[in-house]
N, CA, C and O atoms as CSV, one atom per row, in Angstrom:
chain,resi,resn,atom,element,x,y,z
A,1,MET,N,N,-135.527,171.200,-80.914
A,1,MET,CA,C,-134.309,170.436,-81.031
A,1,MET,C,C,-134.196,169.895,-82.445
A,1,MET,O,O,-135.196,169.511,-83.053
A,2,CYS,N,N,-133.001,169.867,-82.956
A,2,CYS,CA,C,-132.695,169.236,-84.230
A,2,CYS,C,C,-131.441,168.405,-84.017
A,2,CYS,O,O,-130.883,168.398,-82.921
A,3,GLY,N,N,-130.997,167.711,-85.041
A,3,GLY,CA,C,-129.792,166.909,-84.902
A,3,GLY,C,C,-128.996,166.884,-86.182
A,3,GLY,O,O,-129.556,166.978,-87.274
A,4,ILE,N,N,-127.675,166.756,-86.049
A,4,ILE,CA,C,-126.784,166.636,-87.186
A,4,ILE,C,C,-125.705,165.616,-86.836
A,4,ILE,O,O,-125.195,165.587,-85.716
A,5,ALA,N,N,-125.370,164.785,-87.812
A,5,ALA,CA,C,-124.286,163.817,-87.661
A,5,ALA,C,C,-123.491,163.848,-88.955
A,5,ALA,O,O,-124.037,164.155,-90.014
A,6,GLY,N,N,-122.219,163.534,-88.878
A,6,GLY,CA,C,-121.408,163.578,-90.089
A,6,GLY,C,C,-120.269,162.586,-90.094
A,6,GLY,O,O,-119.847,162.078,-89.055
A,7,ILE,N,N,-119.782,162.322,-91.298
A,7,ILE,CA,C,-118.640,161.438,-91.523
A,7,ILE,C,C,-117.733,162.117,-92.544
A,7,ILE,O,O,-118.212,162.680,-93.528
A,8,VAL,N,N,-116.433,162.064,-92.311
A,8,VAL,CA,C,-115.451,162.469,-93.310
A,8,VAL,C,C,-114.640,161.229,-93.644
A,8,VAL,O,O,-114.002,160.640,-92.772
A,9,GLY,N,N,-114.668,160.838,-94.909
A,9,GLY,CA,C,-113.964,159.639,-95.342
A,9,GLY,C,C,-112.499,159.912,-95.640
A,9,GLY,O,O,-112.060,161.062,-95.680
A,10,ALA,N,N,-111.761,158.852,-95.844
A,10,ALA,CA,C,-110.360,158.959,-96.246
A,10,ALA,C,C,-110.296,159.607,-97.632
A,10,ALA,O,O,-111.278,159.560,-98.374
A,11,PRO,N,N,-109.163,160.208,-97.993
A,11,PRO,CA,C,-109.052,160.821,-99.322
A,11,PRO,C,C,-109.464,159.847,-100.429
A,11,PRO,O,O,-109.002,158.708,-100.486
A,12,GLY,N,N,-110.338,160.326,-101.296
A,12,GLY,CA,C,-110.819,159.515,-102.403
A,12,GLY,C,C,-111.964,158.578,-102.068
A,12,GLY,O,O,-112.440,157.861,-102.949
A,13,GLU,N,N,-112.422,158.561,-100.827
A,13,GLU,CA,C,-113.507,157.666,-100.422
A,13,GLU,C,C,-114.732,158.461,-99.983
A,13,GLU,O,O,-114.641,159.346,-99.132
A,14,ALA,N,N,-115.869,158.133,-100.572
A,14,ALA,CA,C,-117.128,158.760,-100.177
A,14,ALA,C,C,-117.688,158.035,-98.959
A,14,ALA,O,O,-117.472,156.833,-98.808
A,15,PRO,N,N,-118.401,158.742,-98.094
A,15,PRO,CA,C,-119.019,158.093,-96.940
A,15,PRO,C,C,-120.121,157.126,-97.375
A,15,PRO,O,O,-120.712,157.274,-98.444
A,16,SER,N,N,-120.374,156.162,-96.546
A,16,SER,CA,C,-121.421,155.179,-96.795
A,16,SER,C,C,-122.794,155.799,-96.533
A,16,SER,O,O,-123.053,156.324,-95.450
A,17,ARG,N,N,-123.663,155.729,-97.535
A,17,ARG,CA,C,-125.035,156.228,-97.372
A,17,ARG,C,C,-125.749,155.465,-96.258
A,17,ARG,O,O,-126.503,156.051,-95.481
A,18,GLU,N,N,-125.509,154.165,-96.185
A,18,GLU,CA,C,-126.142,153.341,-95.150
A,18,GLU,C,C,-125.703,153.779,-93.756
A,18,GLU,O,O,-126.518,153.821,-92.834
A,19,ALA,N,N,-124.426,154.105,-93.599
A,19,ALA,CA,C,-123.934,154.574,-92.297
A,19,ALA,C,C,-124.578,155.903,-91.928
A,19,ALA,O,O,-124.954,156.112,-90.775
A,20,LEU,N,N,-124.709,156.805,-92.903
A,20,LEU,CA,C,-125.348,158.097,-92.636
A,20,LEU,C,C,-126.816,157.917,-92.256
A,20,LEU,O,O,-127.310,158.593,-91.354
A,21,GLU,N,N,-127.509,157.014,-92.934
A,21,GLU,CA,C,-128.913,156.749,-92.596
A,21,GLU,C,C,-129.035,156.183,-91.186
A,21,GLU,O,O,-129.945,156.552,-90.443
A,22,ALA,N,N,-128.125,155.290,-90.816
A,22,ALA,CA,C,-128.149,154.717,-89.465
A,22,ALA,C,C,-127.870,155.789,-88.417
A,22,ALA,O,O,-128.526,155.830,-87.375
A,23,MET,N,N,-126.899,156.655,-88.692
A,23,MET,CA,C,-126.589,157.734,-87.747
A,23,MET,C,C,-127.781,158.671,-87.591
A,23,MET,O,O,-128.111,159.087,-86.481
A,24,GLY,N,N,-128.425,159.000,-88.708
A,24,GLY,CA,C,-129.610,159.847,-88.654
A,24,GLY,C,C,-130.743,159.191,-87.885
A,24,GLY,O,O,-131.501,159.865,-87.188
A,25,GLY,N,N,-130.856,157.883,-88.011
A,25,GLY,CA,C,-131.893,157.155,-87.280
A,25,GLY,C,C,-131.738,157.272,-85.776
A,25,GLY,O,O,-132.729,157.303,-85.047
A,26,THR,N,N,-130.496,157.337,-85.309
A,26,THR,CA,C,-130.282,157.477,-83.864
A,26,THR,C,C,-130.667,158.863,-83.367
A,26,THR,O,O,-130.820,159.071,-82.163
A,27,LEU,N,N,-130.827,159.825,-84.296
A,27,LEU,CA,C,-131.200,161.196,-83.929
A,27,LEU,C,C,-132.684,161.481,-84.158
A,27,LEU,O,O,-133.119,162.621,-83.994
A,28,ALA,N,N,-133.459,160.478,-84.530
A,28,ALA,CA,C,-134.862,160.685,-84.893
A,28,ALA,C,C,-135.659,161.380,-83.794
A,28,ALA,O,O,-136.554,162.172,-84.090
A,29,HIS,N,N,-135.353,161.100,-82.548
A,29,HIS,CA,C,-136.084,161.729,-81.438
A,29,HIS,C,C,-135.804,163.231,-81.348
A,29,HIS,O,O,-136.576,163.965,-80.732
A,30,ARG,N,N,-134.711,163.694,-81.954
A,30,ARG,CA,C,-134.354,165.114,-81.911
A,30,ARG,C,C,-135.034,165.921,-83.011
A,30,ARG,O,O,-135.133,167.145,-82.915
A,31,GLY,N,N,-135.504,165.238,-84.057
A,31,GLY,CA,C,-136.121,165.943,-85.165
A,31,GLY,C,C,-136.997,165.024,-85.986
A,31,GLY,O,O,-136.553,164.501,-87.008
A,32,PRO,N,N,-138.237,164.817,-85.559
A,32,PRO,CA,C,-139.107,163.870,-86.257
A,32,PRO,C,C,-139.773,164.422,-87.516
A,32,PRO,O,O,-140.437,163.672,-88.232
A,33,ASP,N,N,-139.609,165.719,-87.802
A,33,ASP,CA,C,-140.360,166.326,-88.898
A,33,ASP,C,C,-139.694,166.220,-90.266
A,33,ASP,O,O,-140.377,166.316,-91.286
A,34,ASP,N,N,-138.388,166.026,-90.313
A,34,ASP,CA,C,-137.698,165.934,-91.598
A,34,ASP,C,C,-136.377,165.210,-91.407
A,34,ASP,O,O,-135.724,165.342,-90.371
A,35,ALA,N,N,-135.994,164.448,-92.412
A,35,ALA,CA,C,-134.706,163.754,-92.414
A,35,ALA,C,C,-134.087,163.932,-93.789
A,35,ALA,O,O,-134.725,163.656,-94.804
A,36,THR,N,N,-132.840,164.397,-93.822
A,36,THR,CA,C,-132.154,164.653,-95.078
A,36,THR,C,C,-130.713,164.200,-94.976
A,36,THR,O,O,-130.085,164.315,-93.923
A,37,LEU,N,N,-130.196,163.683,-96.079
A,37,LEU,CA,C,-128.775,163.355,-96.169
A,37,LEU,C,C,-128.121,164.322,-97.140
A,37,LEU,O,O,-128.730,164.725,-98.131
A,38,GLY,N,N,-126.889,164.691,-96.855
A,38,GLY,CA,C,-126.101,165.505,-97.768
A,38,GLY,C,C,-124.765,164.833,-98.008
A,38,GLY,O,O,-124.023,164.574,-97.061
A,39,LEU,N,N,-124.447,164.547,-99.264
A,39,LEU,CA,C,-123.167,163.944,-99.625
A,39,LEU,C,C,-122.367,164.967,-100.422
A,39,LEU,O,O,-122.824,165.459,-101.454
A,40,TYR,N,N,-121.169,165.283,-99.936
A,40,TYR,CA,C,-120.327,166.317,-100.527
A,40,TYR,C,C,-118.905,165.777,-100.666
A,40,TYR,O,O,-118.057,166.017,-99.806
A,41,GLY,N,N,-118.650,165.056,-101.739
A,41,GLY,CA,C,-117.323,164.474,-101.926
A,41,GLY,C,C,-117.039,163.436,-100.858
A,41,GLY,O,O,-117.743,162.431,-100.759
A,42,ARG,N,N,-116.006,163.676,-100.057
A,42,ARG,CA,C,-115.661,162.701,-99.017
A,42,ARG,C,C,-116.321,162.991,-97.671
A,42,ARG,O,O,-116.034,162.319,-96.681
A,43,ALA,N,N,-117.205,163.992,-97.634
A,43,ALA,CA,C,-117.941,164.318,-96.405
A,43,ALA,C,C,-119.425,164.010,-96.601
A,43,ALA,O,O,-119.976,164.193,-97.687
A,44,GLY,N,N,-120.049,163.544,-95.540
A,44,GLY,CA,C,-121.477,163.281,-95.575
A,44,GLY,C,C,-122.120,163.700,-94.269
A,44,GLY,O,O,-121.522,163.579,-93.199
A,45,PHE,N,N,-123.354,164.199,-94.368
A,45,PHE,CA,C,-124.078,164.677,-93.200
A,45,PHE,C,C,-125.481,164.104,-93.187
A,45,PHE,O,O,-126.083,163.875,-94.237
A,46,SER,N,N,-125.990,163.877,-92.000
A,46,SER,CA,C,-127.370,163.465,-91.795
A,46,SER,C,C,-128.028,164.520,-90.911
A,46,SER,O,O,-127.524,164.850,-89.837
A,47,PHE,N,N,-129.157,165.043,-91.374
A,47,PHE,CA,C,-129.859,166.105,-90.656
A,47,PHE,C,C,-131.226,165.608,-90.206
A,47,PHE,O,O,-131.918,164.919,-90.956
A,48,ARG,N,N,-131.610,165.952,-89.002
A,48,ARG,CA,C,-132.964,165.699,-88.493
A,48,ARG,C,C,-133.531,167.038,-88.053
A,48,ARG,O,O,-132.838,167.828,-87.412
A,49,ARG,N,N,-134.790,167.295,-88.395
A,49,ARG,CA,C,-135.371,168.605,-88.132
A,49,ARG,C,C,-136.647,168.515,-87.313
A,49,ARG,O,O,-137.522,167.689,-87.573
A,50,LEU,N,N,-136.729,169.382,-86.321
A,50,LEU,CA,C,-137.951,169.623,-85.571
A,50,LEU,C,C,-138.468,170.977,-86.034
A,50,LEU,O,O,-137.820,171.996,-85.797
A,51,SER,N,N,-139.617,171.006,-86.684
A,51,SER,CA,C,-140.154,172.235,-87.272
A,51,SER,C,C,-140.776,173.122,-86.205
A,51,SER,O,O,-141.878,172.855,-85.724
A,52,ILE,N,N,-140.065,174.172,-85.843
A,52,ILE,CA,C,-140.568,175.145,-84.875
A,52,ILE,C,C,-140.626,176.520,-85.527
A,52,ILE,O,O,-141.654,177.196,-85.482
A,53,ILE,N,N,-139.516,176.929,-86.131
A,53,ILE,CA,C,-139.406,178.231,-86.785
A,53,ILE,C,C,-139.301,177.996,-88.286
A,53,ILE,O,O,-138.634,177.056,-88.720
A,54,ASP,N,N,-139.951,178.838,-89.082
A,54,ASP,CA,C,-139.947,178.730,-90.543
A,54,ASP,C,C,-140.337,177.319,-90.971
A,54,ASP,O,O,-139.595,176.628,-91.669
A,55,VAL,N,N,-141.506,176.921,-90.535
A,55,VAL,CA,C,-141.985,175.555,-90.750
A,55,VAL,C,C,-141.980,175.177,-92.229
A,55,VAL,O,O,-141.594,174.059,-92.572
A,56,ALA,N,N,-142.401,176.082,-93.108
A,56,ALA,CA,C,-142.502,175.752,-94.531
A,56,ALA,C,C,-141.165,175.827,-95.262
A,56,ALA,O,O,-140.942,175.070,-96.206
A,57,GLY,N,N,-140.277,176.720,-94.847
A,57,GLY,CA,C,-139.069,176.955,-95.634
A,57,GLY,C,C,-137.762,176.675,-94.937
A,57,GLY,O,O,-136.720,177.137,-95.400
A,58,GLY,N,N,-137.770,175.950,-93.861
A,58,GLY,CA,C,-136.547,175.761,-93.091
A,58,GLY,C,C,-135.823,174.456,-93.339
A,58,GLY,O,O,-135.138,173.955,-92.448
A,59,ALA,N,N,-135.957,173.891,-94.534
A,59,ALA,CA,C,-135.321,172.604,-94.818
A,59,ALA,C,C,-133.800,172.706,-94.734
A,59,ALA,O,O,-133.217,173.735,-95.078
A,60,GLN,N,N,-133.175,171.646,-94.281
A,60,GLN,CA,C,-131.723,171.559,-94.177
A,60,GLN,C,C,-131.247,170.418,-95.063
A,60,GLN,O,O,-132.037,169.506,-95.305
A,61,PRO,N,N,-130.060,170.398,-95.548
A,61,PRO,CA,C,-129.040,171.430,-95.445
A,61,PRO,C,C,-129.316,172.567,-96.424
A,61,PRO,O,O,-130.030,172.399,-97.413
A,62,ILE,N,N,-128.746,173.701,-96.133
A,62,ILE,CA,C,-128.837,174.848,-97.027
A,62,ILE,C,C,-127.584,174.818,-97.895
A,62,ILE,O,O,-126.469,174.931,-97.387
A,63,ASP,N,N,-127.765,174.668,-99.185
A,63,ASP,CA,C,-126.644,174.583,-100.126
A,63,ASP,C,C,-126.484,175.884,-100.893
A,63,ASP,O,O,-127.405,176.696,-100.976
A,64,ASN,N,N,-125.293,176.064,-101.451
A,64,ASN,CA,C,-125.107,177.075,-102.478
A,64,ASN,C,C,-124.149,176.522,-103.520
A,64,ASN,O,O,-123.528,175.482,-103.302
A,65,GLU,N,N,-124.027,177.193,-104.624
A,65,GLU,CA,C,-123.265,176.680,-105.753
A,65,GLU,C,C,-121.764,176.635,-105.500
A,65,GLU,O,O,-121.048,175.925,-106.206
A,66,ASP,N,N,-121.275,177.367,-104.521
A,66,ASP,CA,C,-119.837,177.402,-104.237
A,66,ASP,C,C,-119.461,176.192,-103.432
A,66,ASP,O,O,-118.293,176.022,-103.082
């Protein structure tokens, strides 16, 4: 099991890092092995990971330059 939570802010407003951390904290039981935040303009995501497959290289989120 893993977990993801997200916020999309109003135009021109970035999501609160504190809110994303709190949301991720509520998902800790779903993924105790890794916790990551991703901030992308007005969208923000909190990821929790349970390492089952690709333990060494399965970090989330997966980004690209586009």
